[in-house]
LUMNU-499358 format. One record per residue (C-alpha): residue number from 1; residue in three letters; x negated, y, z. Coordinates in Angstrom, 3 decimals, m for minus. Layout:
% LUMNU-499358
ATOM, pos, code, u, v, w
ATOM, NUM, ALA, X, Y, Z
...
This chain:
% LUMNU-499358
ATOM, pos, code, u, v, w
ATOM, 1, UNK, m207.617, 110.750, 207.844
ATOM, 2, UNK, m208.641, 107.843, 210.002
ATOM, 3, UNK, m206.772, 105.974, 212.744
ATOM, 4, UNK, m208.182, 103.534, 215.290
ATOM, 5, UNK, m205.999, 100.526, 216.142
ATOM, 6, UNK, m206.985, 98.995, 219.496
ATOM, 7, UNK, m205.874, 95.357, 219.703
ATOM, 8, UNK, m206.126, 92.822, 222.537
ATOM, 9, UNK, m208.719, 90.041, 222.716
ATOM, 10, UNK, m206.780, 88.168, 225.435
ATOM, 11, UNK, m205.076, 84.909, 224.454
ATOM, 12, UNK, m204.029, 83.141, 227.698
ATOM, 13, UNK, m200.467, 83.709, 228.928
ATOM, 14, UNK, m201.258, 83.695, 232.635
ATOM, 15, UNK, m201.359, 80.178, 234.084
ATOM, 16, UNK, m198.614, 78.829, 231.820
ATOM, 17, UNK, m200.962, 76.967, 229.456
ATOM, 18, UNK, m199.365, 78.920, 226.595
ATOM, 19, UNK, m201.136, 81.349, 224.281
ATOM, 20, UNK, m200.598, 85.072, 223.844
ATOM, 21, UNK, m202.279, 87.923, 221.952
ATOM, 22, UNK, m201.010, 90.802, 219.851
ATOM, 23, UNK, m197.492, 90.946, 218.396
ATOM, 24, UNK, m197.689, 90.701, 214.611
ATOM, 25, UNK, m194.795, 93.051, 213.835
ATOM, 26, UNK, m196.138, 95.743, 216.182
ATOM, 27, UNK, m199.412, 95.663, 214.282
ATOM, 28, UNK, m198.059, 95.159, 210.769
ATOM, 29, UNK, m195.296, 97.798, 210.628
ATOM, 30, UNK, m197.505, 100.662, 211.913
ATOM, 31, UNK, m200.511, 99.444, 209.901
ATOM, 32, UNK, m198.598, 99.663, 206.625
ATOM, 33, UNK, m196.974, 102.960, 207.628
ATOM, 34, UNK, m200.446, 104.466, 207.998
ATOM, 35, UNK, m201.943, 102.759, 204.942
ATOM, 36, UNK, m199.033, 103.745, 202.703
ATOM, 37, UNK, m199.366, 107.338, 203.938
ATOM, 38, UNK, m203.002, 107.341, 202.804
ATOM, 39, UNK, m204.734, 106.818, 206.157
ATOM, 40, UNK, m207.818, 104.699, 206.736
ATOM, 41, UNK, m207.293, 102.176, 209.565
ATOM, 42, UNK, m210.069, 100.643, 211.671
ATOM, 43, UNK, m209.196, 97.751, 214.017
ATOM, 44, UNK, m211.170, 97.163, 217.214
ATOM, 45, UNK, m210.874, 94.695, 220.101
ATOM, 46, UNK, m212.780, 94.373, 223.399
ATOM, 47, UNK, m214.637, 91.267, 222.186
ATOM, 48, UNK, m214.774, 92.028, 218.455
ATOM, 49, UNK, m214.184, 89.278, 215.882
ATOM, 50, UNK, m210.915, 87.351, 215.625
ATOM, 51, UNK, m207.968, 89.045, 217.321
ATOM, 52, UNK, m205.590, 86.463, 218.858
ATOM, 53, UNK, m202.007, 86.435, 217.581
ATOM, 54, UNK, m199.116, 85.851, 219.976
ATOM, 55, UNK, m197.513, 82.615, 218.667
ATOM, 56, UNK, m194.063, 83.875, 219.699
ATOM, 57, UNK, m194.438, 86.701, 217.200
ATOM, 58, UNK, m194.762, 84.160, 214.379
ATOM, 59, UNK, m191.354, 82.523, 214.872
ATOM, 60, UNK, m188.775, 83.081, 212.081
ATOM, 61, UNK, m186.606, 85.439, 214.174
ATOM, 62, UNK, m189.532, 87.826, 214.659
ATOM, 63, UNK, m190.241, 88.338, 210.955
ATOM, 64, UNK, m189.666, 91.572, 209.045
ATOM, 65, UNK, m190.632, 92.958, 205.640
ATOM, 66, UNK, m193.870, 94.233, 207.229
ATOM, 67, UNK, m194.818, 90.835, 208.686
ATOM, 68, UNK, m194.123, 89.098, 205.365
ATOM, 69, UNK, m196.466, 91.590, 203.708
ATOM, 70, UNK, m199.071, 91.038, 206.449
ATOM, 71, UNK, m199.181, 87.256, 205.989
ATOM, 72, UNK, m199.718, 87.626, 202.221
ATOM, 73, UNK, m202.352, 90.357, 202.585
ATOM, 74, UNK, m205.813, 88.789, 202.367
ATOM, 75, UNK, m207.542, 92.088, 203.117
ATOM, 76, UNK, m205.748, 92.568, 206.434
ATOM, 77, UNK, m206.288, 88.922, 207.397
ATOM, 78, UNK, m210.030, 89.522, 207.016
ATOM, 79, UNK, m209.775, 92.683, 209.117
ATOM, 80, UNK, m207.995, 90.787, 211.939
ATOM, 81, UNK, m210.562, 87.972, 211.738
ATOM, 82, UNK, m213.477, 90.423, 211.942
ATOM, 83, UNK, m212.381, 93.253, 214.232
ATOM, 84, UNK, m214.948, 95.792, 215.336
ATOM, 85, UNK, m216.114, 96.048, 218.950
ATOM, 86, UNK, m214.168, 98.515, 221.061
ATOM, 87, UNK, m217.325, 99.596, 222.914
ATOM, 88, UNK, m218.787, 100.895, 219.633
ATOM, 89, UNK, m215.875, 103.215, 218.792
ATOM, 90, UNK, m215.912, 106.985, 219.378
ATOM, 91, UNK, m212.930, 109.328, 219.411
ATOM, 92, UNK, m214.977, 111.808, 217.358
ATOM, 93, UNK, m214.787, 109.439, 214.374
ATOM, 94, UNK, m210.969, 109.284, 214.271
ATOM, 95, UNK, m207.872, 111.460, 214.092
ATOM, 96, UNK, m205.642, 109.294, 216.332
ATOM, 97, UNK, m205.561, 106.034, 218.300
ATOM, 98, UNK, m202.764, 103.456, 218.323
ATOM, 99, UNK, m202.209, 100.425, 220.569
ATOM, 100, UNK, m199.935, 97.611, 219.300
ATOM, 101, UNK, m198.356, 95.420, 221.974
ATOM, 102, UNK, m197.931, 91.764, 222.692
ATOM, 103, UNK, m198.528, 90.511, 226.237
ATOM, 104, UNK, m202.324, 90.322, 225.800
ATOM, 105, UNK, m203.083, 94.006, 226.597
ATOM, 106, UNK, m201.659, 93.611, 230.115
ATOM, 107, UNK, m204.620, 91.395, 230.972
ATOM, 108, UNK, m207.570, 92.917, 229.128
ATOM, 109, UNK, m206.930, 96.436, 227.832
ATOM, 110, UNK, m205.178, 97.557, 231.015
ATOM, 111, UNK, m208.501, 97.016, 232.814
ATOM, 112, UNK, m210.928, 97.904, 230.021
ATOM, 113, UNK, m213.284, 100.804, 230.821
ATOM, 114, UNK, m214.062, 101.474, 227.144
ATOM, 115, UNK, m210.352, 101.735, 226.393
ATOM, 116, UNK, m209.753, 104.033, 229.358
ATOM, 117, UNK, m212.548, 106.375, 228.267
ATOM, 118, UNK, m211.361, 106.377, 224.647
ATOM, 119, UNK, m207.800, 107.310, 225.605
ATOM, 120, UNK, m209.055, 110.309, 227.593
ATOM, 121, UNK, m211.517, 111.281, 224.847
ATOM, 122, UNK, m208.749, 111.293, 222.234
ATOM, 123, UNK, m206.325, 113.148, 224.465
ATOM, 124, UNK, m208.855, 115.731, 225.667
ATOM, 125, UNK, m209.869, 116.330, 222.034
ATOM, 126, UNK, m206.206, 117.062, 221.252
ATOM, 127, UNK, m205.838, 113.925, 219.148
ATOM, 128, UNK, m202.635, 111.822, 219.340
ATOM, 129, UNK, m202.400, 108.628, 221.386
ATOM, 130, UNK, m199.728, 106.043, 220.491
ATOM, 131, UNK, m198.678, 102.772, 222.139
ATOM, 132, UNK, m195.732, 100.429, 221.710
ATOM, 133, UNK, m193.957, 97.721, 223.746
ATOM, 134, UNK, m196.434, 96.227, 226.271
ATOM, 135, UNK, m199.261, 98.482, 225.095
ATOM, 136, UNK, m198.252, 101.472, 227.299
ATOM, 137, UNK, m199.566, 99.161, 230.044
ATOM, 138, UNK, m203.048, 100.176, 228.845
ATOM, 139, UNK, m202.527, 103.498, 230.670
ATOM, 140, UNK, m202.416, 101.700, 234.045
ATOM, 141, UNK, m205.934, 102.665, 235.142
ATOM, 142, UNK, m206.457, 105.796, 233.058
ATOM, 143, UNK, m207.018, 108.814, 235.289
ATOM, 144, UNK, m208.145, 112.369, 234.659
ATOM, 145, UNK, m211.259, 113.758, 236.379
ATOM, 146, UNK, m209.068, 115.139, 239.169
ATOM, 147, UNK, m207.804, 111.619, 239.934
ATOM, 148, UNK, m204.319, 112.193, 238.507
ATOM, 149, UNK, m202.867, 109.269, 236.513
ATOM, 150, UNK, m202.813, 109.879, 232.754
ATOM, 151, UNK, m199.040, 109.366, 232.505
ATOM, 152, UNK, m198.085, 111.380, 235.610
ATOM, 153, UNK, m195.411, 113.896, 234.702
ATOM, 154, UNK, m195.244, 112.690, 231.096
ATOM, 155, UNK, m192.170, 111.341, 229.302
ATOM, 156, UNK, m192.895, 107.711, 228.422
ATOM, 157, UNK, m191.339, 104.390, 227.485
ATOM, 158, UNK, m192.495, 100.804, 227.094
ATOM, 159, UNK, m191.204, 97.229, 227.384
ATOM, 160, UNK, m188.364, 97.317, 229.903
ATOM, 161, UNK, m187.861, 95.082, 232.945
ATOM, 162, UNK, m184.664, 93.699, 231.412
ATOM, 163, UNK, m186.470, 92.813, 228.174
ATOM, 164, UNK, m189.217, 91.061, 230.170
ATOM, 165, UNK, m186.522, 89.151, 232.051
ATOM, 166, UNK, m184.884, 88.203, 228.751
ATOM, 167, UNK, m188.114, 86.561, 227.543
ATOM, 168, UNK, m188.477, 84.909, 230.976
ATOM, 169, UNK, m191.955, 86.227, 231.708
ATOM, 170, UNK, m191.244, 88.513, 234.670
ATOM, 171, UNK, m193.148, 86.215, 237.038
ATOM, 172, UNK, m195.955, 85.494, 234.557
ATOM, 173, UNK, m197.195, 88.965, 233.598
ATOM, 174, UNK, m199.724, 90.707, 235.881
ATOM, 175, UNK, m197.403, 93.724, 236.115
ATOM, 176, UNK, m194.165, 95.046, 234.631
ATOM, 177, UNK, m194.679, 97.925, 232.196
ATOM, 178, UNK, m191.537, 99.832, 233.251
ATOM, 179, UNK, m192.375, 99.559, 236.965
ATOM, 180, UNK, m196.019, 100.513, 236.433
ATOM, 181, UNK, m195.269, 103.602, 234.348
ATOM, 182, UNK, m192.833, 104.794, 237.005
ATOM, 183, UNK, m195.283, 104.033, 239.824
ATOM, 184, UNK, m197.880, 106.184, 238.068
ATOM, 185, UNK, m195.456, 109.115, 238.001
ATOM, 186, UNK, m194.345, 108.831, 234.397
ATOM, 187, UNK, m190.794, 109.874, 233.453
ATOM, 188, UNK, m189.719, 106.505, 232.045
ATOM, 189, UNK, m186.659, 106.158, 229.807
ATOM, 190, UNK, m185.244, 103.240, 227.832
ATOM, 191, UNK, m182.395, 102.302, 225.549
ATOM, 192, UNK, m180.522, 98.993, 225.249
ATOM, 193, UNK, m182.672, 95.880, 225.077
ATOM, 194, UNK, m184.283, 95.489, 221.624
ATOM, 195, UNK, m182.964, 98.873, 220.435
ATOM, 196, UNK, m185.182, 101.544, 218.875
ATOM, 197, UNK, m186.502, 104.030, 221.435
ATOM, 198, UNK, m189.482, 106.314, 220.902
ATOM, 199, UNK, m190.629, 109.055, 223.267
ATOM, 200, UNK, m192.871, 111.911, 222.173
ATOM, 201, UNK, m194.538, 114.050, 224.821
ATOM, 202, UNK, m197.067, 116.338, 223.195
ATOM, 203, UNK, m199.918, 114.140, 221.999
ATOM, 204, UNK, m198.568, 110.974, 223.645
ATOM, 205, UNK, m196.111, 108.839, 221.665
ATOM, 206, UNK, m194.723, 105.600, 223.117
ATOM, 207, UNK, m192.208, 103.022, 221.878
ATOM, 208, UNK, m190.120, 100.593, 223.921
ATOM, 209, UNK, m190.313, 97.317, 221.994
ATOM, 210, UNK, m191.094, 95.685, 218.619
ATOM, 211, UNK, m188.117, 97.425, 216.978
ATOM, 212, UNK, m189.691, 100.785, 217.890
ATOM, 213, UNK, m193.150, 100.176, 216.404
ATOM, 214, UNK, m192.597, 101.671, 212.955
ATOM, 215, UNK, m190.902, 104.739, 214.428
ATOM, 216, UNK, m193.938, 105.333, 216.703
ATOM, 217, UNK, m196.222, 105.242, 213.663
ATOM, 218, UNK, m193.944, 107.627, 211.748
ATOM, 219, UNK, m194.040, 110.119, 214.635
ATOM, 220, UNK, m197.839, 109.851, 214.820
ATOM, 221, UNK, m198.086, 110.455, 211.076
ATOM, 222, UNK, m195.785, 113.496, 211.318
ATOM, 223, UNK, m197.922, 114.870, 214.156
ATOM, 224, UNK, m201.139, 114.356, 212.187
ATOM, 225, UNK, m199.727, 116.014, 209.078
ATOM, 226, UNK, m198.649, 119.185, 210.900
């Protein structure tokens, strides 16, 4: 079985002069969950090539067994340095799609037409869609043919307003994931800041924060093995 990971190409943290990108743990933990379960993983970004890493995800406090494995894994480093182009990916070629977070997706993937089409193609083909932390923000502009928002009426989670406040980026991000999911008509729930919280609603599986990333992957794997 084959899973598409869609990763951000965006590396500027608003107008702060700081860098952003994808969150290493939110890529690494799900990546190894899928690989160890025998899945093939393809990584794509809007621009292709090197995917930018969020520097904040490389600090000592953010490291886990999965990130340690990631940094020592030459194969995965090559994959991240040479990602495929998102525009060239087709839902027909995969069994599921997964979006790791980091702040980057709020700027590029949330407004990416290729991403929006892919999400609908996967979902309409009855293939699972997963996203963790800031990545549920990629659903912002996804609408069905009837104009209804993709998340309307669905049970969802994502990075909470209180977590965004804790990292002091409330006024930097283009939108708040919790607010946006609610505005779109999603039934948003959360747990305590930095706790594990995963929500499964049919084919859509979302996780609240970095701590929830592995659990999202495990739920996707369980769904695919049914």
